[in-house]
C-alpha positions in Angstrom: 0.0 0.0 0.0 1.2 3.5 -0.7 3.0 4.8 2.4 1.2 8.2 2.5 -2.1 6.6 2.1 -1.4 4.1 4.9 0.0 6.6 7.4 -2.4 9.5 6.9 -5.5 7.4 6.5 -8.5 8.1 4.3 -9.0 11.7 3.1 -12.7 12.0 2.4 -12.4 15.0 0.1 -9.3 13.7 -1.7 -8.6 13.5 -5.4 -7.7 16.5 -7.6 -9.5 17.6 -10.7 -8.2 20.2 -13.1 -9.2 21.6 -16.5 -8.7 24.5 -18.9 -9.9 25.5 -22.3 -9.2 28.3 -24.7 -12.6 29.1 -26.3 -10.9 30.6 -29.3 -9.3 27.2 -30.2 -5.7 28.3 -29.5 -3.5 25.4 -28.5 -2.1 25.3 -25.0 1.1 23.4 -24.0 0.7 20.4 -21.8 3.1 22.1 -19.4 0.3 24.4 -18.2 -2.1 21.6 -17.1 0.8 19.8 -15.4 1.7 23.0 -13.5 -1.9 23.4 -12.4 -2.0 19.8 -11.2 1.3 20.0 -9.4 -0.2 22.5 -6.9 -2.7 19.8 -5.8 -0.3 17.0 -5.2 -1.4 16.7 -1.5 -4.9 15.7 -2.6 -3.6 12.6 -4.4 -1.4 9.5 -4.0 0.8 7.6 -6.4 -2.1 5.2 -7.2 -3.5 6.9 -10.3 -3.4 10.0 -12.4 -4.0 11.1 -16.0 -4.7 13.7 -18.7 -7.0 14.1 -21.7 -6.1 16.6 -24.4 -8.3 17.8 -27.3 -6.8 19.0 -30.6 -3.6 17.0 -30.1 -3.8 15.0 -33.4 -4.5 17.5 -36.1 -2.9 15.4 -38.8 -5.3 12.6 -38.0 -8.4 14.6 -37.0 -10.7 12.4 -39.1 -9.6 9.2 -37.6 -10.6 7.6 -34.3 -7.5 7.4 -32.1 -7.6 4.2 -30.1 -5.2 4.2 -27.1 -5.0 0.6 -25.8 -3.1 -1.0 -22.9 -2.1 -4.7 -23.1 -1.2 -7.0 -20.3 0.1 -9.7 -22.7 1.2 -10.4 -26.2 -1.8 -12.7 -26.7 -4.1 -9.8 -25.8 -2.4 -7.6 -28.4 -2.7 -10.2 -31.1 -6.4 -10.8 -30.5 -7.1 -7.1 -30.4 -5.2 -6.3 -33.5 -7.0 -9.1 -35.4 -10.4 -7.6 -34.4 -9.3 -4.1 -35.3 -8.1 -5.1 -38.8 -11.3 -7.0 -39.4 -13.4 -4.0 -38.4 -11.4 -0.9 -39.4 -9.0 0.5 -41.9 -5.9 1.1 -39.7 -4.1 4.2 -41.0 -1.3 4.1 -38.4 -0.2 1.8 -35.6 2.5 2.7 -33.1 3.8 2.6 -29.6 2.6 5.5 -27.5 5.7 7.6 -26.8 6.9 7.4 -23.2 10.1 7.9 -21.3 11.6 6.1 -18.4 10.5 7.5 -15.0 11.8 5.8 -11.9 8.5 6.3 -10.0 6.5 4.5 -12.8 6.6 0.8 -12.6 4.8 -2.3 -14.0 3.4 -0.4 -16.9 1.5 -2.4 -19.6 2.3 -2.3 -23.3 0.8 1.0 -24.6 -0.1 1.4 -28.3 -2.3 3.7 -30.3 -4.1 3.1 -33.6 -5.6 5.7 -35.9 -8.5 4.0 -37.6 -11.7 4.4 -39.7 -14.6 1.9 -39.5 -14.8 -0.6 -42.4 -18.1 0.0 -44.2 -18.4 -3.7 -45.0 -18.0 -4.6 -41.3 -20.6 -2.0 -40.4 -23.0 -3.4 -42.9 -22.5 -6.9 -41.7 -23.4 -5.8 -38.2 -26.2 -3.6 -39.4 -24.8 -0.5 -37.8 -25.1 2.7 -39.8 -23.6 5.2 -37.3 -19.7 5.2 -37.0 -19.7 6.4 -33.4 -22.0 3.6 -32.4 -19.8 1.1 -34.3 -16.8 2.3 -32.4 -18.6 2.2 -29.0 -19.6 -1.4 -29.5 -16.1 -2.3 -30.6 -14.6 -0.7 -27.4 -17.2 -2.6 -25.3 -16.3 -5.8 -27.0 -12.5 -5.5 -26.5 -12.8 -4.4 -22.9 -15.3 -7.1 -22.0 -14.1 -10.1 -24.1 -10.3 -9.8 -24.6 -8.5 -10.7 -21.4 -5.7 -8.2 -20.8 -6.7 -5.6 -23.3 -8.3 -2.2 -22.4 -9.2 0.6 -24.7 -8.7 3.7 -22.6 -9.3 6.3 -25.4 -11.3 6.2 -28.6 -12.2 9.7 -29.8 -11.2 11.9 -32.7 -8.3 14.4 -32.4 -8.1 13.7 -28.7 -6.4 11.3 -26.4 -6.3 10.1 -22.8 -3.0 9.4 -21.1 -3.2 7.7 -17.7 -1.6 5.3 -15.3 -0.5 4.5 -11.8 1.6 7.4 -10.3 1.3 11.0 -9.2 0.1 13.4 -11.8 3.5 14.9 -12.4 5.1 11.5 -12.9 2.4 10.4 -15.3 2.9 13.6 -17.3 6.7 13.0 -17.4 6.1 9.4 -18.4 3.8 10.2 -21.3 5.8 13.4 -22.3 2.7 15.5 -21.9 4.8 18.6 -22.4 5.2 17.6 -26.1 1.4 17.8 -26.8 -0.7 21.0 -27.4 -4.5 21.1 -26.9 -7.2 23.7 -26.9 -8.8 21.8 -23.9 -7.1 19.8 -21.1 -8.7 17.9 -18.2 -6.6 16.1 -15.6 -6.8 14.1 -12.4 -4.8 13.1 -9.4 -6.3 10.1 -7.6 -6.9 9.2 -4.0 -8.6 5.9 -4.2 -11.0 5.0 -1.4 -13.2 2.1 -2.5 -11.6 0.7 -5.6 -8.1 -0.5 -6.5 -5.4 1.6 -8.0 -4.5 0.1 -11.3 -3.6 1.3 -14.8 -7.1 0.8 -16.3 -8.8 2.3 -13.3 -7.0 5.6 -13.3 -8.8 8.7 -14.5 -9.8 10.0 -17.1 -12.4 7.5 -18.2 -13.4 8.0 -21.8 -15.8 6.9 -24.5 -15.5 8.3 -28.0 -14.9 12.1 -27.4 -16.2 12.1 -23.9 -13.7 12.0 -21.0 -14.4 12.2 -17.3 -12.3 13.1 -14.2 -14.0 12.7 -10.8 -13.5 13.5 -7.1 -15.9 11.6 -4.9 -17.9 8.4 -4.7 -20.9 7.3 -6.7 -23.3 5.6 -4.3 -25.8 5.1 -7.2 -23.3 3.0 -9.1 -25.4 -0.2 -9.0 -28.6 1.3 -10.4 -26.6 3.5 -12.9 -24.8 0.4 -14.1 -28.0 -1.6 -14.6 -29.6 1.3 -16.4 -26.6 1.5 -18.8 -26.6 -2.3 -19.4 -30.1 -1.9 -20.9 -28.5 0.1 -23.7 -25.6 -2.2 -24.4 -22.9 -0.6 -22.2 -20.6 -2.9 -20.2 -18.8 -1.7 -17.1 -15.5 -3.6 -16.8 -12.9 -1.3 -15.3 -13.7 -1.8 -11.6 -14.5 1.7 -10.5 -17.6 3.8 -10.0 -16.5 6.7 -12.3 -16.8 4.6 -15.4 -20.6 4.9 -15.3 -20.4 8.7 -15.7 -18.6 8.6 -19.0 -21.1 6.1 -20.4 -24.1 8.1 -19.0 -22.9 11.2 -20.8 -22.4 9.3 -24.1 -25.9 7.9 -23.8 -27.6 11.1 -22.8 -25.9 13.5 -25.3 -24.9 11.4 -28.3 -27.6 8.8 -28.3 -30.6 10.6 -26.8 -29.6 14.1 -28.1 -29.7 16.1 -24.8 -27.6 19.2 -24.7 -24.7 19.0 -22.2 -26.6 21.4 -19.8 -29.6 19.1 -19.6 -27.4 16.0 -19.4 -25.7 17.6 -16.4 -29.1 18.3 -14.8 -30.2 14.7 -15.3 -27.1 13.5 -13.4 -27.4 16.2 -10.7 -31.1 17.0 -10.7 -32.9 19.8 -8.8 -34.7 18.8 -5.7 -38.5 18.3 -6.1 -39.3 21.4 -3.9 -37.0 23.4 -6.2 -38.8 22.2 -9.3 -42.1 23.1 -7.6 -41.0 26.8 -7.4 -40.1 27.0 -11.2 -42.2 28.7 -13.8 -44.5 26.4 -15.8 -42.2 25.8 -18.8 -39.1 24.9 -16.7 -41.1 22.9 -14.2 -42.5 20.7 -16.9 -39.1 20.2 -18.4 -37.4 19.2 -15.1 -40.3 17.0 -14.0 -40.1 15.0 -17.2 -36.3 14.7 -16.9 -36.6 13.4 -13.3 -39.3 10.9 -14.3 -37.7 9.6 -17.5 -34.1 9.6 -16.3 -34.5 8.7 -12.6 -32.1 5.8 -13.0 -29.5 8.1 -14.6 -29.3 10.4 -11.6 -25.9 10.2 -9.9 -26.0 10.1 -6.1 -23.2 10.6 -3.6 -20.6 13.3 -3.1 -18.9 14.2 -6.4 -17.2 16.8 -8.4 -16.6 16.0 -12.0 -15.2 17.6 -15.1 -16.3 16.3 -18.5 -14.3 17.1 -21.7 -15.8 16.7 -25.1 -15.1 17.8 -28.7 -16.3 21.3 -28.4 -15.8 22.1 -24.8 -15.9 21.0 -21.2 -18.2 21.3 -18.2 -17.7 21.0 -14.4 -20.4 19.7 -12.1 -21.0 19.1 -8.4 -23.5 17.0 -6.5 -26.5 19.0 -5.4 -25.3 19.9 -2.0 -21.6 20.4 -3.1 -19.8 17.9 -0.9 -16.7 18.1 -3.0 -14.7 21.3 -3.8 -14.7 23.0 -7.2 -13.5 26.4 -8.2 -13.9 28.1 -11.7 -12.3 31.1 -13.2 -12.0 32.9 -16.5 -9.6 35.3 -18.1 -10.2 36.4 -21.7 -10.9 33.4 -23.8 -9.5 31.0 -21.1 -11.7 29.1 -18.6 -10.3 27.1 -15.7 -11.7 24.6 -13.3 -9.9 23.0 -10.3 -10.3 21.5 -6.9 -8.2 24.3 -5.4 -8.1 28.0 -6.1 -4.4 28.1 -5.7 -4.0 25.8 -8.6 -5.8 28.2 -10.9 -3.7 31.1 -9.7 -0.5 29.1 -10.5 -1.3 29.3 -14.2 -3.6 32.3 -14.5 -2.4 35.7 -13.1 -5.3 38.0 -12.0 -8.3 36.2 -13.5 -11.1 38.4 -14.8 -13.6 36.4 -12.7 -13.2 33.6 -10.2 -16.2 31.9 -8.5 -17.4 28.9 -6.5 -20.1 27.1 -8.6 -23.3 26.2 -6.8 -24.0 22.5 -6.3 -25.9 21.0 -9.2 -25.2 23.9 -11.5 -22.8 23.0 -14.4 -20.0 25.3 -15.5 -20.0 25.0 -19.3 -17.2 26.4 -21.5 -17.3 25.7 -25.2 -15.4 26.8 -28.3 -16.9 29.8 -30.1 -19.2 28.7 -32.9 -16.9 29.8 -35.6 -14.0 27.7 -34.3 -13.5 24.5 -36.3 -11.9 21.5 -34.7 
């Protein structure tokens, strides 16, 4: 067991989340998000950390970027056979890393830039490419022992593992990437194991999630997702949030704001005080999506193709601070982390529980 974890005991509000976006689409060096996270080292342990960057693969923006970790050569062979039967593989390579003393027992890490094979899609009677990719990811993670797809979006990528946030950044050479949006995590595991696949962010297609807290509704959320073909295989409660957002926004067509309000819904007495139009909307959301509500103390940041949002549980049992300066928006567990990378913000505030902080690229920005 990690010595700090063992000696200091459980820290109920532990875990560090951090995020930033330039709404004009300007690319930001990975060194900025690493500096932001380094100010929150005391919130984490060396049992898990990670980053997700958007806009990092401009030369392959039209391809799905699969980041896959393998525990054995047999898992790699089986996975690559499946990929080549289902996709056109444009490029296949080892994910660049460097030797870091603090990082041990890492799996084999590869990335594949792919496009779905129309013939394979027709055979499976799937018309939507995103849905074809989702099902492929579910199949690999559930059926191939020792293989885990930990990133599968376009022009974005997740980099995660067992270690402190700064060590994971050094290992994956995060300073060599530039993104218009970054989200990051430093983990203090309480109820689930610290392992490479269980580190944050969790991702599906272009959605990626970092999370501080516990999801006490995991059981009902998981059963609800299984009705729509999602499989939870990564041994941590956070996984359900990534899949819920994919279901609510991509499949059911809710805007990110309403998806956030499904997961962290208003109390019934608050709904009763709304005007007629809003009351009708939120009553329907609570009735239709009761099993998608997320209970327990949590603070999350969700990254997606055109932006990010931060969200707390309704009574804000986990810390979250937001700030903006010009085109830049920041979210973090600690205000000091924001000040480390943003001198004199135009605005800094403490978001209310249940109210999402949404920051998106301007409409004219193409990604």
